[in-house]
C-alpha positions in Angstrom: 115.1 85.4 91.1 114.7 82.1 92.6 112.5 80.8 89.8 115.3 81.7 87.2 117.9 80.2 89.2 116.0 76.9 89.2 115.3 77.1 85.5 119.0 77.9 84.7 120.3 75.2 87.3 118.3 72.5 85.6 119.5 73.4 82.2 123.1 73.2 83.4 122.7 70.0 85.1 121.1 68.5 81.8 124.0 69.9 79.9 126.7 68.2 82.1 124.8 64.9 81.9 124.7 65.2 78.2 128.4 65.8 78.1 129.1 62.9 80.3 126.9 60.4 78.2 128.7 61.6 75.0 132.2 61.0 76.7 131.1 57.6 77.9 129.8 56.6 74.4 133.1 57.7 73.0 134.9 55.8 75.4 133.1 52.6 74.8 132.6 52.5 70.9 136.0 54.2 69.8 139.6 52.8 69.6 142.5 55.0 71.0 145.1 56.3 68.6 148.5 55.1 69.7 151.6 56.7 69.2 153.9 53.8 69.1 153.4 50.0 68.9 154.6 49.4 72.4 152.4 47.0 74.4 152.2 49.3 77.3 150.7 52.0 75.4 148.2 49.5 73.7 147.3 48.1 77.2 146.6 51.7 78.3 144.4 52.4 75.5 142.4 49.4 76.1 141.9 50.1 79.8 141.8 53.8 80.4 139.0 56.1 79.3 139.7 58.5 76.5 140.4 61.6 78.7 142.6 59.6 81.0 144.4 58.0 77.9 145.3 61.4 76.6 147.0 62.3 79.9 148.8 59.0 80.0 149.9 59.6 76.1 151.4 62.8 77.0 153.4 61.2 79.7 154.3 58.2 77.4 155.6 60.6 74.5 157.8 62.4 77.0 159.3 59.1 78.3 160.3 57.9 75.0 161.6 61.0 73.5 163.0 63.6 75.8 164.5 61.8 78.9 167.7 60.1 80.0 168.8 58.4 83.0 171.7 58.0 85.4 172.2 55.4 87.9 172.9 56.8 91.5 173.2 53.8 93.8 172.3 50.2 94.6 171.0 49.3 98.0 170.0 45.8 98.6 167.2 45.1 96.2 166.6 48.9 95.3 168.3 50.8 92.4 168.1 54.5 92.4 167.9 56.2 89.0 168.1 60.1 88.1 165.6 60.7 85.3 165.3 64.1 83.5 165.7 65.9 80.3 169.2 67.2 79.1 167.5 70.6 78.4 166.6 70.9 82.0 168.5 71.8 84.9 169.7 68.8 87.2 167.6 70.2 90.1 164.6 69.2 88.3 165.4 65.7 87.7 163.2 63.1 89.4 164.5 60.2 91.5 163.1 56.7 90.7 163.6 53.8 93.1 163.4 50.5 91.0 162.6 47.4 93.4 164.3 44.2 92.1 161.2 41.9 92.5 159.2 39.7 90.3 156.4 42.3 89.8 157.6 45.6 88.7 157.7 48.2 91.5 158.8 51.7 91.4 158.4 54.9 93.1 159.1 58.4 91.8 160.1 61.6 93.8 157.6 63.5 91.7 154.7 61.8 93.2 152.4 61.9 90.2 150.9 58.5 90.8 150.3 59.1 94.4 148.5 62.3 93.7 146.7 61.6 90.3 146.6 57.9 90.1 148.5 57.8 86.8 152.0 56.7 86.2 154.6 59.7 85.5 156.9 59.7 82.5 160.1 59.1 84.8 158.7 55.6 85.8 157.7 54.9 82.3 161.0 55.6 81.0 162.5 53.2 83.4 159.9 50.6 82.4 160.7 50.9 78.6 164.5 50.7 79.5 164.0 47.5 81.7 161.9 46.1 78.9 158.9 45.8 80.8 156.1 45.0 78.3 153.0 44.9 80.3 151.5 47.7 82.5 151.1 46.1 86.0 147.5 46.0 87.4 148.5 47.8 90.6 149.2 50.8 88.7 145.9 50.9 86.8 143.4 52.7 89.0 140.0 51.2 88.5 138.3 54.7 88.6 140.1 55.6 85.5 139.2 52.6 83.5 136.2 52.2 81.1 134.3 49.9 83.3 134.3 52.2 86.4 130.8 53.0 86.2 129.6 49.6 85.5 131.7 47.4 87.6 129.8 44.2 88.6 131.1 44.1 92.0 129.6 47.6 92.9 126.2 46.8 91.6 123.3 47.0 94.1 120.7 44.5 93.7 117.0 44.4 94.8 117.9 42.7 98.1 119.5 45.8 99.4 116.2 47.9 99.0 113.3 48.1 101.3 110.1 46.2 100.7 108.2 48.5 98.5 106.3 48.4 95.2 108.0 51.4 93.9 110.9 51.1 91.5 113.7 53.3 92.8 116.5 55.0 90.8 119.0 52.7 92.2 117.3 49.7 90.9 117.1 51.2 87.4 120.7 52.2 87.5 121.6 48.5 88.6 119.7 47.0 85.6 121.0 49.6 83.3 124.6 48.8 84.4 124.1 45.0 84.0 122.7 45.5 80.5 126.0 47.3 79.6 128.1 44.6 81.2 126.3 41.9 79.3 126.7 43.8 75.9 130.3 44.3 76.6 130.9 40.6 77.5 129.0 39.4 74.6 130.4 41.7 72.1 133.3 39.2 70.9 130.7 36.3 70.0 128.0 36.5 67.4 126.3 33.5 69.1 126.1 35.4 72.5 124.9 38.6 70.9 122.0 36.8 69.2 121.2 35.1 72.3 121.0 38.4 74.3 118.9 39.8 71.4 116.6 37.0 71.6 116.2 37.4 75.5 115.5 41.1 75.1 113.2 40.8 72.3 111.0 38.1 74.2 111.0 40.4 77.2 109.5 43.2 75.0 106.9 40.9 73.7 105.9 40.0 77.0 105.6 43.6 78.0 103.4 44.3 75.0 101.0 41.4 76.1 100.9 42.6 79.5 99.9 46.1 78.6 97.2 44.8 76.1 95.8 42.9 79.0 95.5 45.9 81.2 92.2 47.3 82.0 93.5 50.7 82.8 91.7 53.7 80.9 95.1 55.1 80.1 96.1 54.5 76.5 99.3 52.6 76.2 101.8 52.8 73.5 102.0 49.7 71.3 105.3 48.0 70.6 105.6 46.0 67.4 108.3 43.3 68.1 109.4 42.9 64.5 110.3 46.6 64.5 112.4 46.4 67.7 116.0 47.6 66.6 118.7 45.1 67.4 121.2 47.7 68.9 123.5 45.1 70.5 123.8 43.4 67.1 125.5 46.7 65.8 128.4 46.7 68.2 130.7 45.2 65.8 129.7 48.0 63.2 130.9 50.9 65.5 133.8 49.3 67.3 136.1 50.5 64.4 135.2 54.1 64.9 138.3 55.9 65.9 139.0 59.4 67.3 139.8 62.2 65.1 143.6 63.0 64.8 143.0 66.9 65.3 140.5 68.2 67.7 138.8 71.3 66.6 137.1 73.5 69.3 134.9 76.2 68.5 135.2 79.6 70.3 132.3 81.3 72.1 128.8 80.1 72.6 127.1 78.3 69.6 124.8 80.2 67.3 122.0 78.1 68.0 122.3 77.7 71.8 119.1 78.7 73.5 119.2 81.3 76.1 116.8 81.7 78.8 116.3 85.4 79.6 116.2 86.4 83.3 113.6 88.6 84.8 115.5 91.7 84.2 116.1 91.0 80.5 112.4 90.3 80.0 111.4 93.3 81.7 110.1 96.2 79.2 112.7 98.6 77.9 112.8 102.0 79.7 111.5 104.7 77.5 113.4 107.8 76.6 113.0 111.0 78.6 113.2 114.5 77.4 115.2 116.7 79.7 113.4 119.8 78.4 109.8 118.9 78.7 110.1 115.8 80.7 108.1 113.9 78.0 108.3 110.1 77.2 109.6 108.7 73.7 112.0 111.4 72.7 115.0 113.3 73.7 115.7 117.0 73.9 117.2 117.3 70.5 114.0 116.1 68.9 111.5 117.8 71.4 108.8 119.4 69.6 107.9 121.8 72.4 111.4 123.0 72.3 111.2 123.8 68.6 108.0 125.7 69.2 109.6 127.7 71.9 112.4 128.7 69.7 110.4 129.6 66.8 108.3 132.0 69.1 111.5 133.5 70.3 112.6 134.2 66.7 109.2 135.8 65.9 109.5 138.2 68.9 112.9 139.3 67.9 
């Protein structure tokens, strides 16, 4: 039914958004667990989101443990390497072109960076052998970084909107993004955090005064400024939260999960029908009419 579809669709969208907010919170308020002390891995843990860093970490672990290289040729400023694992046949080895320039440049035949936007284990292996200590910015795709959703260059201000008195969803998203950027930029200084907290508190106090002076009949909730939680000042308290070392996933649907029944499930159960007397509520084995007929037949005998 259409009404059931709309209800289930809204529920699914809400679930997806809750998961996205949870992942966003985990990315911004936890530190990545590193396998090594190498600066490349540390830089990737600071820049990538937690999901993408797990993919990067698998490539990095394979690059530092399971691979070898073999120099094939040198042509002008390009050196070709064959990179692979000793346990794998040679036909599975990748070819890495290392360019002798000031900025690290490499291309791999596996094409992982061109397709997924993340460096493959073959290029990471060459970087480690060449003692490259930093991950070049051109190999860090902005869409996989922590600030992808809150990038200041992508924010749309009120100047791009039409002249209307209504607050659009784009305006709310823009302000929300700027607040997140302000918290992120001020999180290393206690003075900046206090200044930001003071500005937000003063703004909320003005909102309380404006609402008190309204002549509307609608009751407005009163905000006590002294009880406004200073969330931004707690950033330093949760910045040391780390990801668990082992991920435990429960199987099946949670027991407390809510389930909206469809129209078919909500319909009344079909009553049992007797095949002997065609009555409702019982089967032939318990049919009282059949028992009476059997008793009469016995008396006649």
